[in-house]
ROMIMI-355704 format. One line per 5 residues: number of its first residue (from 0); their letters; for each residue x, y, z of N, C-alpha, C, CB. Coordinates in steps of 0.05 Angstrom, whole numbers. Glycine has a CB too. Layout:
// ROMIMI-355704
NUM	A	X,Y,Z,X,Y,Z,X,Y,Z,X,Y,Z | ...;
END
This chain:
// ROMIMI-355704
0	XXXXX	-302,76,97,-286,78,72,-273,52,67,-264,101,75 | -269,54,47,-252,29,31,-224,23,39,-248,36,0 | -211,51,41,-178,51,47,-181,49,76,-158,81,36 | -168,21,87,-166,22,117,-141,30,124,-172,-3,131 | -117,30,112,-89,40,119,-74,50,90,-70,14,135;
5	XXXXX	-56,63,94,-39,76,72,-14,80,78,-48,100,62 | 3,83,60,34,90,66,38,116,44,59,59,57 | 52,133,44,60,156,24,90,156,22,50,186,34 | 94,155,-5,126,158,-10,144,144,9,135,189,-8 | 141,122,7,160,105,25,184,98,5,145,76,37;
10	XXXXX	207,103,14,229,101,-4,241,72,-7,250,119,6 | 240,63,-31,249,41,-40,277,29,-30,249,44,-66 | 292,44,-32,322,33,-22,321,25,11,348,59,-28 | 298,37,26,298,30,56,284,6,61,287,51,73 | 276,-12,38,264,-35,41,281,-58,42,247,-37,21;
15	XXXXX	281,-78,54,297,-101,58,274,-124,35,300,-110,98 | 280,-124,9,253,-134,-3,260,-165,-2,244,-121,-36 | 281,-178,9,285,-208,10,272,-216,38,318,-217,7 | 263,-205,58,251,-212,81,219,-207,85,266,-199,102 | 207,-200,64,181,-200,61,163,-177,84,173,-232,65;
20	XXXXX	181,-153,89,169,-142,109,169,-110,92,187,-147,139 | 147,-100,94,140,-72,89,133,-57,114,117,-70,69 | 148,-48,130,144,-39,160,134,-12,157,172,-39,178 | 123,-7,177,109,25,182,101,21,212,78,35,160 | 90,48,215,82,48,245,49,56,244,101,74,264;
25	XXXXX	30,48,260,4,55,254,1,79,276,-18,29,257 | -7,98,263,-11,122,279,15,129,293,-34,118,300 | 40,126,282,62,130,299,65,111,325,61,158,307 | 56,92,328,57,74,353,66,47,351,33,74,365 | 43,33,338,49,7,335,59,-4,306,26,-5,342;
30	XXXXX	79,-21,307,95,-29,288,74,-50,269,122,-42,302 | 76,-45,246,61,-65,229,73,-71,207,35,-58,221 | 63,-91,191,75,-101,169,54,-100,144,86,-129,174 | 60,-89,122,40,-84,98,45,-104,73,43,-52,86 | 63,-117,80,70,-135,56,44,-150,44,92,-158,66;
35	XXXXX	33,-162,60,0,-175,54,-16,-161,39,-18,-179,78 | -20,-134,47,-39,-117,42,-48,-126,12,-29,-86,47 | -74,-113,10,-84,-115,-15,-97,-88,-23,-103,-139,-17 | -94,-76,-53,-105,-54,-54,-93,-42,-77,-102,-42,-31 | -86,-14,-79,-72,-4,-103,-44,8,-89,-92,21,-121;
40	XXXXX	-27,16,-114,-1,28,-106,8,45,-131,21,4,-99 | 26,66,-123,39,81,-145,65,83,-141,30,106,-149 | 78,82,-161,107,86,-163,117,114,-172,117,67,-182 | 136,126,-159,147,152,-168,176,149,-173,143,173,-147 | 185,171,-185,213,175,-189,212,206,-183,226,165,-221;
45	XXXXX	230,209,-165,230,238,-151,206,252,-149,248,257,-167 | 184,236,-140,156,250,-134,144,253,-160,157,280,-119 | 148,241,-181,133,242,-207,124,215,-210,150,252,-233 | 98,214,-213,87,188,-215,96,176,-243,55,189,-212 | 101,147,-239,111,132,-259,86,115,-267,137,117,-251;
50	XXXXX	75,104,-246,57,75,-254,37,75,-231,77,43,-253 | 12,62,-237,-4,58,-216,-11,29,-222,-27,80,-214 | -11,14,-199,-18,-16,-206,-41,-25,-179,14,-37,-206 | -42,-47,-184,-64,-60,-164,-51,-86,-151,-94,-70,-183 | -56,-93,-124,-50,-119,-109,-76,-132,-107,-37,-114,-80;
55	XXXXX	-81,-146,-122,-107,-157,-114,-103,-185,-112,-128,-150,-134 | -90,-199,-133,-89,-230,-129,-62,-241,-117,-95,-244,-157 | -47,-220,-113,-21,-219,-100,-15,-203,-81,-4,-215,-115 | -1,-205,-62,10,-190,-40,24,-162,-49,30,-210,-24 | 13,-141,-35,28,-117,-42,56,-113,-48,24,-101,-25;
60	XXXXX	68,-128,-29,101,-132,-24,110,-151,-46,111,-147,8 | 97,-169,-56,104,-186,-80,100,-167,-105,85,-214,-81 | 81,-154,-107,81,-141,-136,98,-118,-136,53,-132,-145 | 108,-103,-112,128,-81,-112,148,-96,-119,132,-66,-86 | 159,-118,-107,181,-130,-114,183,-143,-140,186,-147,-97;
65	XXXXX	161,-144,-153,163,-154,-184,177,-130,-204,131,-161,-196 | 167,-108,-191,175,-81,-208,208,-80,-205,159,-50,-193 | 223,-92,-189,245,-91,-192,264,-103,-213,250,-95,-173 | 253,-116,-231,259,-135,-253,242,-135,-275,259,-159,-244 | 223,-117,-280,205,-115,-299,212,-89,-313,178,-117,-288;
70	XXXXX	197,-73,-331,203,-55,-347,202,-29,-332,186,-57,-368 | 195,-27,-308,201,-9,-293,224,-7,-273,182,-6,-282 | 240,-26,-270,261,-38,-256,275,-9,-245,280,-60,-277 | 286,5,-261,303,33,-256,292,59,-261,327,35,-273 | 259,60,-259,248,82,-264,238,93,-240,230,81,-282;
75	XXXXX	238,73,-214,218,89,-191,242,88,-169,182,70,-180 | 237,104,-152,251,108,-123,234,107,-104,265,134,-119 | 208,109,-102,190,107,-79,160,101,-85,192,132,-63 | 149,94,-71,120,87,-70,102,96,-54,117,67,-68 | 78,94,-61,57,99,-37,35,74,-43,40,135,-38;
80	XXXXX	21,67,-22,2,46,-23,-21,51,-10,12,23,-14 | -45,40,-18,-71,47,-1,-86,23,-4,-89,72,-11 | -97,14,24,-99,-16,27,-125,-18,36,-78,-30,47 | -143,-40,31,-165,-49,40,-166,-59,66,-173,-65,25 | -144,-71,73,-143,-88,99,-138,-68,121,-118,-112,99;
85	XXXXX	-154,-70,143,-142,-51,166,-125,-70,187,-168,-33,183 | -111,-55,202,-93,-69,222,-105,-72,244,-68,-57,227 | -103,-94,259,-113,-99,286,-98,-83,306,-112,-129,294 | -112,-62,321,-95,-45,339,-77,-64,363,-116,-23,354 | -91,-84,368,-71,-100,390,-48,-114,379,-87,-122,407;
90	XXXXX	-57,-131,358,-41,-151,349,-20,-141,326,-59,-173,340 | -28,-118,310,-18,-107,290,-16,-123,265,3,-98,296 | -33,-148,267,-40,-161,247,-58,-152,223,-48,-180,257 | -52,-157,198,-79,-148,180,-106,-163,181,-72,-150,151 | -123,-146,182,-153,-161,183,-161,-167,157,-178,-143,197;
95	XXXXX	-179,-183,149,-191,-193,124,-204,-164,114,-215,-220,128 | -205,-158,92,-220,-138,82,-248,-138,84,-214,-137,59 | -260,-115,92,-291,-114,103,-297,-96,84,-298,-104,135 | -310,-108,61,-319,-89,39,-347,-92,38,-307,-93,12 | -362,-107,49,-389,-113,51,-405,-85,53,-395,-133,75;
100	XXXXX	-425,-81,47,-443,-57,55,-431,-33,46,-448,-54,86 | -410,-31,27,-402,-3,21,-421,11,10,-381,0,5 | -421,35,17,-445,54,7,-432,76,-10,-463,70,33 | -443,88,-32,-436,106,-48,-415,128,-39,-457,115,-55 | -428,139,-16,-415,163,0,-386,146,9,-437,175,31;
105	XXXXX	-385,124,19,-359,110,28,-340,111,2,-365,78,38 | -353,98,-18,-329,99,-44,-324,125,-53,-337,82,-71 | -339,141,-51,-333,171,-64,-313,180,-44,-361,194,-66 | -314,176,-18,-299,189,-2,-267,178,-6,-311,186,26 | -268,152,-8,-243,134,-8,-228,145,-38,-252,96,-8;
110	XXXXX	-242,145,-59,-231,158,-82,-218,190,-83,-253,157,-100 | -231,204,-64,-224,225,-56,-201,232,-42,-240,230,-45 | -201,211,-22,-172,213,-4,-148,203,-22,-172,191,26 | -151,179,-43,-127,171,-56,-125,200,-75,-131,138,-75 | -141,213,-84,-138,237,-105,-122,257,-87,-169,251,-118;
115	XX	-126,265,-65,-119,285,-48,-87,271,-45,-140,288,-18 | -84,253,-34,-59,238,-27,-36,238,-48,-65,210,-21;
END
């Protein structure tokens, strides 16, 4: 699978954008920080899609923080993200994206996952 981690409909107001933490739990247990994640994200306003963007050359957290002052600043209240980096289950740190050897099946399944979510 291309998508190694994701978060759905995170409330914008519950994030402290000044500290650089997009905190969540891995399978409900391990506390993780997705701030430095790479991948794609979606902005929503009351669950209606507003914008889809990518975090490739910048961290996910930085990209989302930029939307506080750009043309979308007042148009979103939550976001979802889909990352290429897995979390280490012992240290909760982000691992480097492992995209070598991606098969057609893996790509299709990842696209399907994002579409379903």
